[in-house]
C-alpha positions in Angstrom: 94.5 183.2 101.7 96.7 185.2 104.2 96.2 182.4 106.8 97.4 179.9 104.2 100.5 181.9 103.5 101.2 182.3 107.2 101.1 178.5 107.7 103.5 178.0 104.8 105.9 180.7 106.1 105.8 179.2 109.6 106.5 175.7 108.3 109.4 177.0 106.2 110.9 178.8 109.2 110.6 175.8 111.4 112.4 173.6 108.8 115.2 176.2 108.5 115.8 176.1 112.3 115.5 172.3 112.6 118.4 170.1 113.5 118.8 166.5 112.4 121.1 164.0 114.1 122.5 160.7 112.9 123.8 158.6 115.8 122.7 157.8 119.3 123.2 159.9 122.4 125.0 157.2 124.3 128.4 157.4 126.1 131.2 157.0 123.6 129.1 157.6 120.5 129.8 159.7 117.4 127.1 162.0 116.1 126.7 163.7 112.7 124.4 166.7 112.6 122.6 168.5 109.8 121.2 172.0 109.7 121.2 175.1 107.6 124.7 176.3 106.7 124.1 179.7 108.5 123.1 178.2 111.8 125.4 178.6 114.7 125.8 175.5 116.8 127.1 175.2 120.3 127.6 172.0 122.2 127.9 172.7 125.9 128.9 176.3 125.0 131.6 175.1 122.6 131.1 176.4 119.1 130.9 173.7 116.4 132.0 174.2 112.9 129.1 173.8 110.3 130.0 173.0 106.7 128.8 174.9 103.7 126.1 172.2 103.2 125.1 172.3 106.8 126.9 169.2 108.3 128.7 169.1 111.6 130.1 166.5 113.9 130.7 165.9 117.6 131.2 163.1 120.1 130.2 162.0 123.6 132.8 161.2 126.2 133.1 157.6 127.4 132.0 158.4 131.0 129.8 161.4 130.4 126.9 161.6 132.9 125.5 165.0 132.4 122.8 165.9 129.9 124.1 167.5 126.6 122.9 171.0 125.9 122.8 171.9 122.2 122.2 175.6 121.4 121.3 177.1 118.0 119.6 180.3 116.9 118.8 181.3 120.5 117.2 177.9 121.1 118.3 175.0 123.2 117.9 171.2 123.0 118.7 169.1 126.0 119.7 165.5 125.3 119.8 162.7 127.9 123.0 160.7 127.7 122.5 156.9 128.0 125.1 155.1 130.2 126.9 152.0 129.2 128.5 149.1 131.0 132.1 148.3 129.9 133.9 144.9 130.0 136.9 144.0 132.1 139.6 142.1 130.3 142.3 140.2 132.2 145.6 139.3 130.6 148.2 137.4 132.7 151.7 136.1 132.0 153.0 139.2 130.2 156.6 140.3 130.4 157.1 143.1 132.9 158.1 145.6 130.2 154.8 145.0 128.5 152.9 146.1 131.7 155.0 149.0 133.0 157.5 150.7 130.7 161.0 151.3 132.0 161.7 154.8 133.1 164.3 155.4 130.4 161.4 155.4 127.9 159.3 158.1 129.6 160.7 161.0 127.6 160.2 159.1 124.3 156.6 158.2 125.3 155.8 161.8 126.2 157.1 163.0 122.8 155.3 160.4 120.8 152.0 161.1 122.7 152.4 164.7 121.7 152.8 163.7 118.0 149.5 161.8 118.1 147.8 164.5 120.0 148.8 167.1 117.5 147.5 165.0 114.6 144.1 164.6 116.4 143.7 168.4 116.8 143.7 169.1 113.1 140.5 171.1 112.3 140.2 170.9 108.5 137.2 171.6 106.3 137.1 168.1 104.8 133.7 166.4 104.8 134.7 162.8 104.7 133.4 162.3 108.2 129.8 162.2 107.0 130.4 159.4 104.6 130.1 155.7 105.4 133.1 154.0 107.0 134.1 150.4 106.1 135.7 147.6 108.2 139.5 147.8 107.7 140.4 144.1 107.8 138.6 141.2 106.0 137.6 138.1 107.9 139.0 139.3 111.2 137.9 138.5 114.7 137.2 141.3 117.1 139.2 140.6 120.3 139.1 144.0 122.0 136.3 146.5 122.4 136.0 150.1 123.4 135.7 150.9 127.1 137.0 147.6 128.3 139.5 147.9 131.1 142.6 145.7 130.9 144.1 144.2 134.0 147.6 143.2 133.0 149.3 140.7 135.3 146.9 141.9 138.0 147.6 145.6 137.5 144.6 147.7 136.4 145.5 149.8 133.3 143.9 152.6 131.3 140.6 151.6 129.6 140.9 150.4 126.0 139.6 153.1 123.7 139.8 151.2 120.5 138.5 148.2 118.5 140.9 145.3 117.9 140.8 143.2 114.7 142.8 140.0 115.0 144.3 138.5 111.8 147.5 136.9 110.8 150.6 139.0 110.3 150.8 140.5 106.8 147.0 140.7 106.2 146.2 143.8 104.2 144.6 146.8 106.0 142.1 149.0 104.2 141.4 152.7 104.7 138.1 153.0 106.4 137.2 156.2 104.6 138.7 159.0 102.5 141.1 161.2 104.3 144.5 162.8 104.6 147.4 161.1 106.4 148.4 163.4 109.3 150.8 161.0 111.0 152.8 158.0 109.7 155.3 156.6 112.2 156.9 153.2 111.9 158.1 152.6 115.5 156.3 154.3 118.3 156.8 152.8 121.8 153.2 152.0 122.6 151.5 151.8 119.2 154.3 150.6 117.0 153.7 151.3 113.3 151.0 154.0 113.5 148.8 156.0 111.1 146.4 158.8 111.8 143.9 160.0 109.1 142.0 163.3 109.1 138.4 163.1 107.9 137.5 166.7 108.6 136.0 168.8 111.4 138.2 167.3 114.1 137.3 163.7 113.2 140.3 161.4 112.9 141.0 157.6 112.9 144.2 156.0 114.2 145.6 152.6 113.2 148.0 150.9 115.5 150.5 147.9 115.8 150.9 147.5 112.1 153.7 145.6 110.4 154.2 147.6 107.2 153.0 151.1 106.2 152.4 151.9 102.6 151.5 155.6 102.8 153.2 158.8 103.9 152.2 161.9 105.9 150.3 164.3 103.6 149.0 161.6 101.3 145.3 161.8 100.2 143.8 158.3 100.7 140.7 156.9 99.2 138.3 154.5 101.1 139.4 150.9 100.5 143.0 151.8 99.6 145.5 149.3 101.1 147.5 151.4 103.6 149.5 148.7 105.3 149.5 145.2 106.8 148.6 143.6 110.1 151.5 143.3 112.6 152.3 143.1 116.3 154.6 146.2 116.7 154.7 148.3 119.8 153.2 147.0 123.0 151.1 144.2 121.4 150.3 140.7 122.5 149.7 139.3 119.1 149.0 140.2 115.4 146.0 142.6 115.2 144.9 146.0 114.2 143.8 148.4 116.9 141.8 151.3 115.5 140.7 154.5 117.3 138.2 157.2 116.6 138.6 160.7 117.9 136.7 164.0 117.8 139.6 166.2 118.6 140.7 165.0 122.1 137.5 163.1 122.8 138.0 159.3 122.4 135.0 157.7 120.8 133.9 154.1 120.1 135.0 153.1 116.5 132.1 150.6 116.4 129.7 153.6 116.1 131.1 154.4 112.6 131.2 150.7 111.5 127.7 149.7 112.5 129.0 147.0 114.6 126.6 145.9 117.4 127.9 146.4 120.9 
């Protein structure tokens, strides 16, 4: 009898200390974790917020090469990170100002980048990040993917950290998930009409190059709400929606929350 009780106790303790992960340990991927609410989680020595029902979130950098060390309750899990190959996209014939911004815009660009960075650092207790995300534009064609490096007029630029949905100007854009608007700007230099949504625990999504915006900073948005329309504002080569996914400052692949095959 005592042996039977010991087995039950051991099994119970093992379950309490267990971690569950939803997502793949691949460069650029978003991961949702589940554990007991009292568990303390550390990712590479960084403490991770755990919700009252035991959920937490984190992401893997685009070019991460090192193993990921996950510590909890004096235990460690080491996860191998799978590498990816990224596409190279060449676009020629662009106006010079679309490739290299004039110096007089540098101060403006720096200020606007700080606005977006601040919105991405919001660390709320919202739990929308663990819900299913939906594709924001109906019947769109994906014309740009995460990690692809763009060579504009022969000049290598920063990698593309988003997912582009091409559709005609004025096409409605849906909120991919519930969230709170933390940034709503109609005319940023690079990103044009831009929205940032907070989904909780440092997880945010960003919508770029829109034509019209129908929401304001501070608004609570429900999944599927129409938040604006497709445009070509900012530094854009045609009507499309560029979406981004962040875990704080870590840029992640939006395809990993939309179940879109790479």
